[in-house]
ZAMAR-255392 format. One record per residue: residue number from 1; residue in three letters; chain; x, y, z of N, C-alpha, C in turn. Coordinates in Angstrom, 1 decimal. Last residue first. Layout:
! ZAMAR-255392
timi; torfi; lumza; nu; nv; nw; cau; cav; caw; cu; cv; cw
NUM; ala; A; X; Y; Z; X; Y; Z; X; Y; Z
...
END
This chain:
! ZAMAR-255392
timi; torfi; lumza; nu; nv; nw; cau; cav; caw; cu; cv; cw
82; asn; A; -6.7; 142.0; 37.0; -6.0; 140.7; 37.3; -6.5; 140.2; 38.7
81; val; A; -8.4; 143.6; 34.5; -8.4; 143.4; 36.0; -7.8; 142.0; 36.3
80; leu; A; -8.1; 145.9; 32.1; -7.7; 144.6; 32.5; -7.6; 144.5; 34.0
79; phe; A; -10.8; 147.8; 30.8; -9.7; 147.7; 31.7; -9.4; 146.3; 32.0
78; gly; A; -12.3; 149.8; 28.2; -12.1; 148.6; 28.9; -10.8; 148.6; 29.8
77; ser; A; -15.0; 152.0; 27.1; -13.6; 151.7; 27.4; -13.5; 150.4; 28.2
76; phe; A; -17.0; 153.8; 24.8; -16.8; 152.7; 25.8; -15.3; 152.5; 26.0
75; phe; A; -19.2; 156.5; 23.8; -17.9; 155.8; 23.9; -18.0; 154.6; 24.8
74; ser; A; -20.5; 159.2; 22.0; -20.7; 158.0; 22.6; -19.4; 157.2; 22.7
73; his; A; -20.9; 162.8; 22.2; -20.1; 161.6; 21.8; -20.5; 160.4; 22.6
72; leu; A; -21.8; 166.0; 21.0; -22.2; 164.8; 21.7; -21.4; 163.6; 21.2
71; gly; A; -21.3; 168.3; 19.6; -20.4; 168.0; 20.7; -20.8; 166.8; 21.5
70; ser; A; -23.1; 168.3; 17.5; -23.3; 169.2; 18.6; -22.4; 168.9; 19.8
69; his; A; -22.2; 165.0; 16.7; -23.1; 166.1; 16.4; -23.3; 167.0; 17.6
68; gly; A; -20.8; 162.7; 17.3; -20.1; 163.9; 17.3; -20.9; 165.1; 17.0
67; gly; A; -22.9; 160.4; 15.6; -21.6; 160.6; 16.3; -21.1; 162.0; 16.1
66; asp; A; -25.7; 159.4; 15.8; -25.3; 160.7; 15.2; -24.0; 161.1; 15.8
65; ile; A; -28.2; 157.1; 15.5; -26.9; 157.3; 15.9; -26.3; 158.5; 15.1
64; asp; A; -31.0; 156.4; 16.0; -30.6; 157.7; 15.3; -29.2; 158.0; 15.8
63; thr; A; -32.6; 153.4; 15.4; -31.5; 154.0; 16.1; -31.1; 155.3; 15.3
62; thr; A; -34.6; 150.7; 15.7; -34.7; 152.1; 15.5; -33.5; 152.8; 16.2
61; glu; A; -33.4; 147.7; 14.3; -33.7; 148.5; 15.5; -33.7; 149.9; 15.1
60; gly; A; -32.6; 146.6; 11.9; -33.9; 146.3; 12.4; -34.3; 147.0; 13.7
59; pro; A; -29.1; 146.0; 12.8; -30.2; 146.3; 11.8; -31.6; 145.9; 12.3
58; leu; A; -27.7; 147.5; 15.8; -28.0; 146.3; 14.9; -29.2; 146.7; 13.9
57; cys; A; -24.9; 149.0; 16.7; -26.3; 149.3; 16.4; -26.8; 148.4; 15.4
56; ala; A; -22.4; 147.9; 18.9; -23.1; 147.7; 17.6; -24.5; 148.2; 17.7
55; ile; A; -19.2; 148.1; 20.2; -20.5; 148.5; 20.3; -21.2; 148.4; 18.9
54; trp; A; -17.0; 145.2; 20.9; -17.4; 146.5; 20.3; -18.8; 146.8; 20.5
53; val; A; -14.3; 143.0; 21.2; -15.5; 143.6; 21.9; -15.8; 144.9; 21.2
52; asp; A; -12.7; 139.9; 20.5; -13.0; 141.3; 20.1; -14.3; 141.8; 20.7
51; asp; A; -10.3; 137.7; 21.9; -11.7; 138.2; 21.9; -11.8; 139.6; 21.3
50; gly; A; -7.6; 137.1; 22.1; -8.2; 137.1; 20.8; -9.7; 137.5; 20.7
49; val; A; -7.8; 135.6; 25.3; -6.9; 136.2; 24.3; -7.6; 136.0; 22.9
48; thr; A; -11.1; 136.2; 26.8; -9.9; 135.4; 26.5; -9.1; 136.0; 25.4
47; leu; A; -12.9; 137.9; 29.4; -12.4; 137.7; 28.1; -11.2; 136.8; 28.0
46; asp; A; -15.6; 138.4; 31.3; -14.4; 137.5; 31.3; -14.0; 137.3; 29.9
45; val; A; -16.9; 141.6; 32.0; -16.9; 140.4; 31.1; -15.5; 139.7; 31.3
44; leu; A; -19.2; 143.8; 33.2; -18.0; 143.1; 33.6; -18.0; 141.8; 32.8
43; ile; A; -20.4; 146.9; 32.4; -20.5; 145.5; 32.1; -19.2; 144.8; 32.4
42; phe; A; -22.5; 149.6; 33.1; -21.2; 149.0; 33.4; -21.4; 147.5; 33.2
41; thr; A; -23.9; 152.3; 31.3; -24.0; 151.0; 32.0; -22.6; 150.5; 32.2
40; ser; A; -25.6; 155.4; 30.7; -24.4; 154.6; 30.9; -24.7; 153.3; 31.5
39; arg; A; -27.0; 158.0; 28.8; -27.2; 156.8; 29.5; -25.9; 156.1; 29.6
38; glu; A; -28.3; 161.3; 28.2; -27.1; 160.4; 28.3; -27.5; 159.2; 29.2
37; gln; A; -30.1; 163.5; 26.0; -30.0; 162.6; 27.1; -28.7; 161.8; 27.1
36; gly; A; -31.7; 166.6; 25.2; -30.7; 165.6; 24.9; -30.6; 164.7; 26.2
35; arg; A; -35.2; 167.4; 25.2; -33.8; 167.6; 25.7; -33.0; 166.4; 25.3
34; asp; A; -37.8; 167.2; 24.1; -37.4; 168.4; 24.7; -36.0; 168.6; 25.1
33; pro; A; -38.5; 164.6; 23.1; -38.5; 165.7; 22.2; -37.9; 167.0; 22.7
32; asp; A; -36.7; 161.8; 23.6; -37.3; 162.9; 24.4; -37.3; 164.1; 23.5
31; ala; A; -36.5; 158.6; 22.8; -36.5; 159.9; 22.1; -37.3; 160.9; 23.0
30; asn; A; -34.4; 156.6; 25.0; -35.7; 156.9; 24.3; -35.7; 158.3; 23.8
29; ile; A; -31.6; 154.7; 24.7; -32.1; 156.1; 25.0; -33.4; 156.3; 24.2
28; phe; A; -30.1; 151.9; 26.1; -31.2; 152.4; 25.2; -31.5; 153.8; 25.7
27; val; A; -27.6; 149.5; 26.0; -28.0; 150.8; 26.5; -29.1; 151.3; 25.5
26; tyr; A; -26.6; 146.1; 26.8; -27.1; 147.1; 25.9; -27.4; 148.4; 26.7
25; gly; A; -24.6; 143.1; 26.6; -25.4; 144.1; 27.3; -25.8; 145.2; 26.3
24; leu; A; -23.6; 141.1; 25.0; -23.1; 141.2; 26.4; -24.0; 142.1; 27.2
23; arg; A; -24.4; 139.0; 22.4; -24.6; 140.2; 23.0; -24.3; 140.2; 24.5
22; glu; A; -23.5; 137.4; 19.9; -23.1; 137.3; 21.3; -23.1; 138.6; 22.0
21; ser; A; -24.1; 138.2; 17.3; -25.0; 137.3; 18.0; -24.7; 137.1; 19.5
20; val; A; -22.1; 139.7; 16.4; -23.3; 140.5; 16.9; -24.3; 139.5; 17.5
19; ser; A; -19.0; 138.4; 17.7; -20.0; 138.5; 16.6; -21.2; 139.2; 17.2
18; asn; A; -17.1; 139.2; 19.7; -16.7; 138.3; 18.6; -17.7; 138.2; 17.5
17; arg; A; -19.5; 140.6; 21.7; -18.2; 139.9; 21.7; -18.1; 139.0; 20.5
16; val; A; -21.1; 143.8; 22.2; -21.0; 142.4; 21.7; -19.6; 141.9; 21.7
15; met; A; -23.4; 146.0; 23.4; -22.0; 145.6; 23.5; -21.9; 144.1; 23.1
14; his; A; -25.8; 147.8; 21.5; -25.4; 146.6; 22.2; -23.9; 146.5; 22.3
13; ala; A; -28.1; 150.5; 21.5; -26.8; 150.0; 21.2; -26.4; 148.8; 22.1
12; tyr; A; -30.2; 152.8; 20.4; -30.3; 151.5; 21.0; -29.0; 150.8; 20.6
11; val; A; -31.5; 156.0; 20.6; -30.3; 155.2; 20.3; -30.5; 153.9; 21.1
10; met; A; -33.4; 158.7; 19.2; -33.4; 157.4; 19.9; -32.1; 156.6; 19.6
9; lys; A; -34.0; 162.2; 19.5; -33.3; 161.1; 18.9; -33.3; 159.9; 19.8
8; gly; A; -35.0; 164.4; 20.8; -35.8; 163.8; 19.8; -35.2; 162.6; 19.1
7; ala; A; -31.9; 165.9; 21.5; -33.3; 165.9; 21.7; -34.1; 165.3; 20.5
6; gln; A; -29.2; 163.6; 20.9; -29.8; 164.9; 20.8; -31.3; 164.7; 21.2
5; ala; A; -27.5; 161.4; 23.2; -28.4; 161.6; 22.1; -29.0; 163.0; 22.1
4; thr; A; -24.8; 159.2; 24.2; -25.5; 160.5; 24.3; -26.4; 160.6; 23.0
3; leu; A; -23.7; 156.4; 26.2; -24.3; 156.9; 24.9; -24.9; 158.3; 25.2
2; thr; A; -21.1; 154.5; 27.5; -21.9; 155.7; 27.7; -22.4; 156.1; 26.3
1; met; A; -20.0; 151.7; 29.2; -20.5; 152.2; 27.9; -21.4; 153.4; 28.2
END
C-alpha cells in the first residue's frame, strides 16, 4: 500500500478485510508544511475465497485524503502466492 500527500496534508489509512473492524495494517503520513510525502508498507495476508480487502480512511481520524490532486495518487495491489 502506498499513500501520497501534498505539503501540509495528513493521511491515515488502514487496510481492512471484510469489515472496517478487521484492520490488517495502516500507513500514516504526518502533515509536513514544506513538502509532499509518500509512505509505503507491505502486508502479507492469508485470504480465503470471498474475502474483500480495501483501503479505508475511518471516521474520527484526521485525514486529508485528496485523490489525484497535483498528480498524486494512493494505491494498493495484491498478488496470489501459491
